[in-house]
C-alpha angles and dihedrals in degrees: 000000000000123000113267119259092186128025144161123204125200090354116189134171131184117218121180111327098342149023116299087197137338140193093021120163117197132169133179122204123212094259101028120142102197131182112205108208130184145120122283107276095024091112104257095139091044090052091054090050090051091051090049090050091239092129133027123247122228090220137013143055124266117206128185135175107252113260095022110143111216116192125188122205102201124216093234112032111216107228099162112131096022121113097205139011088253091058090053095045095054098038131113137042091288094046117149124232116281095238091054092052091047092051092056093040089055091052094052095043098250125155103214092193090067112121109254093223094059099036116124123237090260093051092049090050092049091050090053091049092050090050094048099045094044090060090073095232125203090199119028119197111197122192110193093326095178096056110126093000121128122230095265092053092046090053090048091052091048089052092050094049092047088060096039112113098199130076127272139188115200134193110197142150089207105104093188092052092049095045093051097047115028129084101176134035134218113197116198104196130163094338097313132096124221127186129203126182092230129097123242090276088074097038100096093051090049091047092050090052092051092050091048090053090049091050090055091048090048090066086079095048130088123273095260093057090046090055092048092050091046090054091048093051092044088054093050117016100032092041091053091052091049088051090059088063090047090053089056089051090047091054090052090051090050091052090051091048092049089058089057094053120083129217117315091011097294112154119243100232098172101091131135119292093235089054089052092051096047104031112023115086102166126024121187117187123188092329119185126178127183136185108202109309094342121094108215098178121020128195095330120175128177138145111215113207129209107273096024117141106209120194119198116201139170143108121302108278094024092113106265095136092044091052091047091052091048092052093048094046094246090118128039120224122240090224132014127019142272117205121194123197111254091232094055111128112179137196118201120202106193128199093239094071087217096166096066112088110189094228094056122098121236090249090052090058096044106032108012089255097311135111099245132063128193109231110195091321099322124097119235132178111253094235093054091047092050089055090055088060093048096259126137103250088228090071092077091104097038118118116249089232091064093057123095119249090258093049091052090051090049091049091053090051090050091052097047097043089056092063123093109252143136098205124055120190115194119188110194092329095174098063110121095000122131121231095259091053089050088055088051093047091052089052094049092048091048090053094044110112097207135064123288129207114192129187107192145144092203102111098190092047091053091047090055097042121030132075096195129031122205107201122195124193099181095258094098093255116120118206112215110204128174101227140031137302094291090055090052093046092054091054102038134080115259114283114256103262117239092247098314135288115328128230128241136222111305096033122113105290122228094019122113112255111220133197108259109273124226126251107286090222088068091058098054117141113282096023099114101162141046121263116255092258093047092048091048092050091047091053098042105035097077090058091045091052090052090051092051091049090051091050091050091050091049094050092044089053089054091049089053088080102105091205096052097091094055097037099044113008092170092058090045090054092045093051092047091052091047092052093050091048092048092050090052091049091048092051091050092047092049091048091051093047092049089052091052092046089057089051092050091050091049092050092049094052 
């Protein structure tokens, strides 16, 4: 374990009428890769601000190695008062050089001349990333860094952080992002902070063990505490186990859906008329949509059945929103037709959270100020319903403006899922949600009797939720794959990288960091195909990388046992060595595959 470069001892902070947390000890080593996990409202964002010295603690002592540069990437970049994204990215006393910001912006496909007032969420996030990374941080504090990013930008950021030689602490709802990058975990839970030297891949096993120990200890507590602990475990442990059964059901639904799709993902539209009347809710036939000279959607056909969970993925600008609007009837196609069932009654949950006025109370949002809410035809007391969505029932009279971003998102989900509907449209539903709420959202979607359309960049969420994935690459073609994101990824061409692989701390600053290029001798004139060995590596390496990641997760889960070091130090040392070796092999495999992907792209051009 490396010596800390940043630490807080006996940290305490008062929020409202009481302590948000107290007596916390936290340290960050010079090469730490830390996942910060906790429920919405637990204080994760506040903890990052304390570490960054943005706010003052009520108790505790902050220590830092002199000269250490700590940079915070905030969840909501504040762009008010700036004319352009460039003005924002190079502002402040700690502003990086313009050429360094421009180099990173170029890699992630950001136009810095874009007016700040009209920039999208993804553009604002990229500007904040360019500003943070260009400051050459020694410690990087990341608060939901993948929010509003498309898949290419997320992969670019993963690549940059894999090569980064400093320390980082990251809050994220993106399980795939956390699993690939983190090596240690901080768990902020009920006012206390625990640390385990396992990455996020081992977090759930460690969490289960902690809850099991608390359950044994609860046998000696009074009945009230037993009930509270039972509810906590039922909301986490038992829910997760139920979700395993739902995943099995999801796989069965995917298999059934695969049988309905023809070669190359083309939909089989010629089914019986009674099936159409009773099962089909949206039918798209040879749909094409253009904007000017650009074809956004080309010759797309699909019959969406009642109960389908459709995921829509692709880079920003590839046409996801256009496709969603075509499927919901908000936009008419230039060619072809989209037919919606007459009985279709949809609910759209947008990523702007426009229904939540800060001055409203929670009960105003859910029950128009009353005590009872109608949940799909059945009346429930507001306090009981709040508990179903992991809220303290006492929050019924809290103002929306006092809730965290994740709690506001959860409140909107609670409101919209209560309405009668048979079509649910979710636009980036995972932004700002904690991991437990994501488990809950997966459960609610699985139990929903209607059809679900989901636009998301959260790979793990899609893998756990959807039966069919519609993948867009910007060419107008729509891949139709029975399964989740991982199924689409295995069958698609590599995503266009957001400018190539980024560099990390210690690399030449201001220079563009490129994906490693293949041997020029392999690209000589007339060589229009890969060698046998190259082709074999290109085909097999993705599966090998998945196997290595699974092995790392398995070993990290074993290391999550807090008693392992004292009970079996040899096994602890063996597992640690295995994980380090596996990570090195994974890095080499990813480097090799990226090299081959560049060769494939060059041969195709």
